[in-house]
Every structure is written in C-alpha cells, then in structure tokens.
C-alpha positions as CSV (number, residue, x, y, z in Angstrom):
1,M,20.2,-111.6,-85.7
2,D,23.9,-112.2,-84.9
3,L,25.4,-112.9,-88.3
4,L,27.9,-111.1,-90.5
5,L,28.5,-112.5,-93.9
6,L,31.2,-111.5,-96.4
7,V,30.9,-112.8,-100.0
8,L,34.2,-112.5,-101.8
9,T,34.6,-112.0,-105.5
10,N,35.8,-115.6,-105.9
11,G,32.5,-116.8,-104.5
12,A,33.8,-117.7,-101.0
13,I,31.5,-116.9,-98.2
14,L,33.0,-116.0,-94.8
15,K,30.8,-115.7,-91.7
16,S,31.1,-114.5,-88.2
17,R,29.0,-113.3,-85.3
18,L,28.2,-109.6,-85.0
19,S,28.6,-110.1,-81.2
20,D,32.3,-110.8,-81.8
21,F,32.7,-107.1,-82.6
22,P,31.7,-104.9,-79.7
23,K,30.7,-101.8,-81.7
24,L,28.7,-103.9,-84.2
25,K,27.0,-105.8,-81.4
26,K,25.7,-102.6,-79.9
27,A,24.6,-101.1,-83.2
28,T,21.1,-100.6,-84.4
29,A,19.9,-102.2,-87.7
30,K,20.0,-98.7,-89.3
31,Q,23.7,-98.2,-88.2
32,L,24.7,-101.6,-89.5
33,D,23.1,-100.8,-92.9
34,D,25.2,-97.7,-93.2
35,W,28.5,-99.2,-94.4
36,R,30.8,-98.8,-97.4
37,L,33.8,-100.6,-98.9
38,I,37.2,-99.1,-98.3
39,G,40.8,-99.8,-99.2
40,G,39.9,-100.9,-102.7
41,G,37.4,-103.4,-101.4
42,V,39.5,-105.1,-98.7
43,G,37.7,-103.4,-95.8
44,I,34.4,-102.2,-94.6
45,E,33.7,-99.0,-92.8
46,W,30.7,-98.1,-90.6
47,G,31.2,-94.4,-90.4
48,G,28.5,-93.7,-87.8
49,L,30.0,-96.4,-85.5
50,D,33.6,-95.3,-86.1
51,E,34.4,-99.0,-87.0
52,D,36.6,-100.3,-89.7
53,L,37.1,-103.9,-90.5
54,S,39.7,-105.3,-92.9
55,L,39.4,-108.7,-94.5
56,K,42.5,-109.8,-92.7
57,G,41.1,-108.6,-89.4
58,F,37.7,-110.2,-90.1
59,V,39.3,-113.6,-90.8
60,K,41.6,-113.4,-87.7
61,S,38.8,-112.3,-85.4
62,A,36.3,-114.9,-86.7
63,Y,38.7,-117.8,-86.2
64,V,40.0,-116.7,-82.8
65,N,36.5,-116.1,-81.5
66,R,35.3,-119.5,-82.8
67,A,38.2,-121.2,-81.2
68,L,37.4,-119.6,-77.9
69,R,33.8,-120.6,-78.1
70,I,34.9,-124.2,-78.8
71,L,37.3,-124.2,-75.9
72,E,34.5,-122.8,-73.6
73,G,32.1,-125.5,-74.8
74,R,29.7,-123.1,-76.3
75,E,30.2,-124.4,-79.9
76,E,31.1,-127.8,-81.3
77,G,34.5,-128.2,-82.9
78,L,35.4,-129.3,-86.4
79,F,35.7,-132.9,-85.4
80,A,32.8,-133.2,-82.9
C-alpha cells in the first residue's frame, strides 16, 4: 500500500504516495498507525518515526512529486 489520504473538515480529500516521504516509506504498518494531530489539527506527527507533516507541507510535497513523476513519464498528466 502506497497511499496517504487526508480528509479535511470541508470534505476535501487530498492524496499522496507514502513513498514520497522517506521516513513514511520505510515505516511498518504499526508505525504508520501511531500518529496524532498537532498544531490545532493542521499537522500530523508520527512520534516513533520522528516525522511531522503540516498540511501546507503535504500539499506542496504532493504536487511537486506528482509533477516530477509526470515529467519522468511515470504518471499521466492532467491533460493526457
């Protein structure tokens, strides 16, 4: 499984690949399940992995990594 989903309070669903985040990519299922919201709900912390991810960082990483996959031909673009 290589999917990270965030469901926002407005109903929006954001998705990215776990493999886009090195510490999460190497984590076990048990480590991934050990998370908590931080910063008033605008971030996620995986304490056992020493990994924090803000909503802003998630969105930025997701779009940058998707653009790189499109440029490398590993994923179709929006208009393909």
